[in-house]
C-alpha positions as CSV (number, residue, x, y, z in Angstrom):
1,X,31.0,20.3,55.1
2,X,33.7,18.0,54.3
3,X,37.2,19.5,54.6
4,X,39.0,21.0,51.5
5,X,41.9,18.3,50.8
6,X,45.3,19.4,51.9
7,X,47.5,20.3,49.3
8,X,51.0,18.5,48.7
9,X,54.0,20.5,50.1
10,X,55.7,22.7,47.4
11,X,58.6,20.7,45.8
12,X,61.8,22.5,46.0
13,X,65.1,21.9,43.7
14,X,68.1,20.6,45.5
15,X,71.6,20.6,44.0
16,X,75.0,19.5,44.8
17,X,77.9,21.8,43.3
18,X,80.6,18.6,43.2
19,X,84.3,20.3,43.3
20,X,86.9,20.2,45.9
21,X,87.9,22.5,48.7
22,X,90.9,24.0,46.5
23,X,88.9,24.3,43.6
24,X,86.9,27.3,44.9
25,X,87.0,30.7,43.5
26,X,87.8,32.0,47.2
27,X,91.6,30.3,46.8
28,X,92.0,30.8,43.2
29,X,94.4,33.3,43.8
30,X,96.6,31.5,45.8
31,X,96.4,27.6,44.4
32,X,96.8,27.5,40.5
33,X,94.8,25.3,38.5
34,X,98.2,23.5,37.5
35,X,98.6,22.5,41.0
36,X,95.3,20.8,41.9
37,X,96.5,17.4,41.6
38,X,99.2,17.9,44.2
39,X,96.4,18.3,47.0
40,X,94.7,15.5,49.0
41,X,91.2,14.7,47.2
42,X,88.5,14.8,49.7
43,X,85.5,15.4,47.0
44,X,84.5,11.6,46.8
45,X,84.2,10.8,50.4
46,X,82.3,14.2,51.0
47,X,79.8,13.5,48.5
48,X,79.3,9.7,49.7
49,X,78.4,11.5,52.7
50,X,75.9,13.6,51.2
51,X,74.5,10.6,49.2
52,X,73.8,8.9,52.3
53,X,72.2,12.0,54.0
54,X,69.8,12.2,50.9
55,X,69.4,8.5,50.8
56,X,68.2,8.6,54.7
57,X,65.9,11.3,53.9
58,X,64.3,10.0,50.9
59,X,65.3,12.7,48.8
60,X,66.7,13.2,45.2
61,X,69.0,15.7,43.6
62,X,70.9,17.2,40.9
63,X,74.5,17.1,40.8
64,X,76.1,19.8,39.1
65,X,79.8,17.9,38.6
66,X,83.1,19.0,37.4
67,X,84.3,17.1,34.5
68,X,87.6,17.3,36.3
69,X,86.2,15.5,39.2
70,X,84.5,13.0,36.9
71,X,87.5,12.3,34.9
72,X,89.3,11.0,38.3
73,X,86.9,9.6,39.9
74,X,84.2,8.1,37.4
75,X,82.6,5.7,40.1
76,X,81.3,8.4,41.9
77,X,79.6,9.5,39.0
78,X,78.1,6.2,38.6
79,X,77.1,6.0,42.1
80,X,74.9,9.5,41.7
81,X,73.1,8.0,38.9
82,X,72.6,4.6,40.3
83,X,71.0,6.5,43.5
84,X,68.4,8.0,41.1
85,X,69.7,11.5,41.1
86,X,70.1,13.8,38.0
87,X,73.8,14.3,36.7
88,X,74.6,17.7,35.2
89,X,77.5,19.9,34.3
90,X,79.8,22.4,36.3
91,X,81.9,22.7,33.4
92,X,85.3,21.1,33.0
93,X,87.9,23.1,35.1
94,X,85.9,25.6,37.2
95,X,87.2,28.2,35.4
96,X,84.9,31.6,35.4
97,X,83.0,31.9,32.3
98,X,83.7,35.5,32.1
99,X,87.3,34.7,32.0
100,X,87.1,32.7,28.3
101,X,86.5,33.6,25.1
102,X,83.6,31.9,23.3
103,X,85.7,29.3,22.0
104,X,87.4,28.2,25.0
105,X,84.0,28.0,26.8
106,X,82.7,25.8,24.0
107,X,85.7,23.4,24.5
108,X,84.9,23.4,28.1
109,X,81.4,22.6,28.2
110,X,82.0,20.4,25.5
111,X,84.8,18.5,27.1
112,X,82.9,18.3,30.5
113,X,79.6,16.8,28.9
114,X,81.6,14.2,27.0
115,X,83.4,13.1,30.3
116,X,80.4,13.2,32.5
117,X,78.0,11.3,30.0
118,X,80.7,8.4,29.5
119,X,81.2,8.0,33.3
120,X,77.7,8.1,34.2
121,X,75.9,6.5,30.8
122,X,73.4,9.3,30.9
123,X,72.7,12.3,29.1
124,X,74.0,15.5,30.8
125,X,71.1,18.5,29.6
126,X,72.0,20.7,32.8
127,X,74.9,23.3,33.5
128,X,75.5,25.4,36.5
129,X,78.3,28.0,35.7
130,X,81.5,28.2,38.4
131,X,80.9,31.1,40.4
132,X,77.6,32.1,38.8
133,X,79.7,33.8,36.2
134,X,77.3,34.0,33.5
135,X,76.3,37.8,33.0
136,X,76.1,41.0,30.6
137,X,79.7,40.1,29.5
138,X,78.9,36.7,28.3
139,X,75.4,36.9,26.1
140,X,77.1,34.3,24.2
141,X,77.2,31.4,26.8
142,X,73.5,30.6,26.3
143,X,73.5,29.9,22.9
144,X,76.5,27.8,23.1
145,X,75.0,25.7,25.6
146,X,71.7,24.9,23.6
147,X,74.1,24.1,21.0
148,X,76.2,21.7,22.8
149,X,73.1,19.7,24.1
150,X,72.1,21.5,27.4
151,X,68.2,21.9,27.7
152,X,68.8,24.2,30.9
153,X,71.2,26.6,32.9
154,X,71.0,27.4,36.5
155,X,73.9,29.9,36.5
156,X,72.4,33.4,36.9
157,X,72.1,34.7,40.6
158,X,70.1,38.2,40.7
159,X,72.0,39.6,43.6
160,X,74.7,42.0,43.9
161,X,77.9,40.5,45.3
162,X,81.6,41.0,44.6
163,X,82.2,37.9,42.9
164,X,78.8,37.4,40.7
165,X,75.3,38.7,40.4
166,X,72.8,39.8,37.9
167,X,70.3,42.1,40.2
168,X,68.3,43.1,37.3
169,X,67.8,39.7,35.8
170,X,64.6,37.7,36.1
171,X,64.0,35.9,39.3
172,X,62.0,33.0,37.7
173,X,62.5,30.6,34.8
174,X,63.0,32.4,31.3
175,X,64.7,31.9,27.9
176,X,67.5,34.4,27.6
177,X,67.1,36.3,24.2
178,X,64.2,34.0,23.2
179,X,66.4,31.2,22.3
180,X,66.0,27.4,23.2
181,X,67.9,27.2,26.4
182,X,65.9,27.8,29.8
183,X,67.7,29.8,32.6
184,X,66.6,28.5,35.9
185,X,67.9,31.7,38.2
186,X,69.0,30.9,42.0
187,X,66.5,31.6,44.5
188,X,66.0,35.4,46.2
189,X,63.8,36.8,48.4
190,X,62.1,40.3,47.6
191,X,62.6,42.5,50.3
192,X,62.8,46.2,50.5
193,X,63.0,46.6,46.7
194,X,66.1,44.3,46.9
195,X,66.9,40.7,46.0
196,X,68.1,38.8,49.0
197,X,70.0,35.7,48.3
198,X,68.2,32.4,49.6
199,X,69.8,29.6,47.6
200,X,72.2,28.3,50.2
201,X,75.9,28.3,49.9
202,X,77.8,30.4,52.2
203,X,74.4,32.3,53.3
204,X,73.0,29.1,54.6
205,X,76.1,28.3,57.1
206,X,76.2,32.1,58.1
207,X,72.8,32.9,59.1
208,X,70.9,30.6,61.9
209,X,69.3,27.9,60.5
210,X,65.8,29.4,61.9
211,X,66.0,32.6,59.9
212,X,66.9,30.7,56.8
213,X,63.6,28.4,57.3
214,X,61.6,31.4,58.1
215,X,62.8,33.2,54.7
216,X,62.0,30.3,52.9
217,X,58.5,29.8,53.9
218,X,58.3,33.5,53.3
219,X,59.0,33.0,49.8
220,X,56.7,30.2,49.4
221,X,54.1,32.1,50.7
222,X,54.5,35.4,48.6
223,X,55.7,33.5,45.4
224,X,53.9,30.0,45.3
225,X,57.1,29.0,43.6
226,X,59.8,26.1,44.1
227,X,62.9,27.4,45.4
228,X,66.4,26.2,44.6
229,X,69.0,25.2,47.2
230,X,72.7,24.3,46.9
231,X,75.4,23.3,48.8
232,X,79.3,21.7,48.1
233,X,80.7,18.4,49.3
234,X,83.5,20.5,51.0
235,X,80.7,22.4,53.1
236,X,80.3,19.3,55.1
237,X,84.0,18.6,55.8
238,X,85.2,20.4,59.1
239,X,88.4,18.6,58.7
240,X,89.9,19.9,55.8
241,X,93.1,21.2,55.2
242,X,93.5,25.0,55.9
243,X,94.9,26.9,52.8
244,X,97.2,29.1,53.4
245,X,98.0,32.5,52.1
246,X,94.4,33.4,51.3
247,X,92.9,37.0,52.3
248,X,91.0,36.8,55.3
249,X,87.5,37.3,53.8
250,X,88.0,34.6,51.6
251,X,89.0,32.2,54.7
252,X,86.0,33.7,56.7
253,X,83.5,32.8,54.0
254,X,84.9,29.2,53.2
255,X,85.5,28.0,56.7
256,X,82.4,29.5,58.7
257,X,80.1,27.0,60.4
258,X,81.7,23.8,58.0
259,X,80.9,21.7,61.2
260,X,77.1,22.8,61.4
261,X,76.3,22.3,57.5
262,X,75.2,18.7,57.7
263,X,73.2,19.1,60.7
264,X,71.5,21.8,59.3
265,X,71.0,20.0,56.1
266,X,69.3,17.2,57.8
267,X,66.7,19.5,58.8
268,X,66.6,21.4,55.6
269,X,65.7,17.7,54.2
270,X,62.6,17.2,57.2
271,X,61.0,20.7,56.7
272,X,60.8,21.0,53.2
273,X,60.2,18.7,50.2
274,X,63.2,18.4,47.8
275,X,63.7,17.0,44.3
276,X,65.5,17.2,41.2
277,X,66.3,20.2,38.9
278,X,64.6,18.1,35.6
279,X,61.4,16.8,37.7
280,X,60.7,20.3,39.9
281,X,61.0,22.3,36.7
282,X,59.5,19.6,34.1
283,X,56.6,21.8,33.3
284,X,58.8,24.9,32.5
285,X,61.2,22.5,30.4
286,X,58.5,21.0,29.0
287,X,57.2,24.4,27.6
């Protein structure tokens, strides 16, 4: 009897949140937004390095870029698009959604979309909130995104965290309030009736790579669903300037294992199949 044909590996969604080291939430208390232009920018070189890593692996990704970055580095945005990657929005100024009024949020996402589309020459339909800051206090955010031409958001992290999280939110794609927009939540592994973060970021740097790989395989076996992974350009930059005045917890979160991230990412790209958000979730977005 002939053997059953092997199923192709499950494709996961690879995403890059394009922001610089001085723009992260961990340093918001010591680096005012008005001073950002005083800091040496490293986002272009670090994003170029990520593009090279993806090119060697034959992988494509979704780049959630800040409008602030696109305004200053339009050639970088064009290179992202030229590489076949999806261009999406991370907002303009990396302001937490729950710190804005609805009108301010609409202005922020509208400005970011216009700048990104002008630089990239493509439609921008995806959005990720800075610090996953869409939550119970911002129910209007989903409607605002839909009305400004976004098809999906990947802004909800169904975990408990001191900076973000909606632990009771759905773990898989859904339409908030039955609206037109799809929310594609960040990936979690269900363990002991809790959602354990599995989407990358600091968790990817802090845990041993073998533990992350095992957890992701367990997620696939249990759920049969694609995962979402995200990384920032500054996470592969151990030589970045050290920010003075930040709290110890913020420094530990930001600087731990920066030298190892690029190598871990290359292993991850070999061990699993990856693609853009819009292609991985094409069936969802078309429904």
